[in-house]
C-alpha positions in Angstrom: 150.3 76.6 191.0 150.4 78.2 187.6 146.7 78.5 187.2 146.6 79.9 191.1 149.0 82.4 189.5 146.5 83.9 187.3 143.3 83.5 189.2 145.1 85.3 191.7 146.0 88.4 190.1 142.3 88.6 188.4 140.8 88.9 191.6 143.4 92.1 192.5 141.7 95.6 191.9 143.0 97.4 189.4 144.7 100.2 191.0 146.2 102.0 188.1 142.6 104.1 186.8 142.8 106.1 183.5 143.5 110.1 184.5 140.1 110.6 182.8 137.9 109.5 180.6 137.1 111.0 177.5 133.6 110.5 175.8 132.9 111.2 172.1 131.5 114.3 172.0 135.1 115.8 173.5 137.6 113.6 172.1 136.3 114.8 168.0 136.7 118.6 169.7 140.6 117.7 170.4 142.7 118.7 167.5 144.8 115.7 165.8 147.6 116.4 168.0 146.1 116.4 170.8 144.5 113.0 170.1 147.4 111.3 169.3 149.0 112.5 171.8 146.7 111.3 174.3 146.8 107.8 172.4 150.3 107.8 172.3 150.4 107.8 176.2 147.3 105.4 176.7 149.6 102.7 174.5 152.7 103.3 176.1 151.0 102.8 179.9 149.7 99.5 178.3 152.7 98.7 176.8 154.4 99.0 180.4 151.7 96.8 182.3 152.0 94.2 179.5 155.9 94.3 180.2 155.6 93.7 183.8 153.0 91.2 183.4 155.2 89.6 180.8 158.0 89.3 183.6 156.2 88.4 186.8 154.9 84.9 184.3 158.4 84.6 183.3 159.8 85.0 186.9 156.7 82.1 188.0 157.7 80.1 185.1 161.3 79.9 186.1 160.9 79.3 189.8 158.2 76.4 188.8 161.3 74.9 186.9 163.7 75.2 189.1 161.4 73.2 191.7 161.2 70.5 189.0 164.6 69.7 188.8 164.9 70.1 192.3 163.8 66.8 192.7 
């Protein structure tokens, strides 16, 4: 059951694509503050995704645990 959950998630396409891709040349042309701001936003979005994934894993674990306790 748990493996199905992980593999099922992998098959889904990612809906949230980065707003824009920055190549190295344009990245170096940005000021330090702009680079830090972009980096902070990317890290924040990644952290939100990680927290959502952890929450869903915990919920699935609780469901499995409850199922096992019923028997």
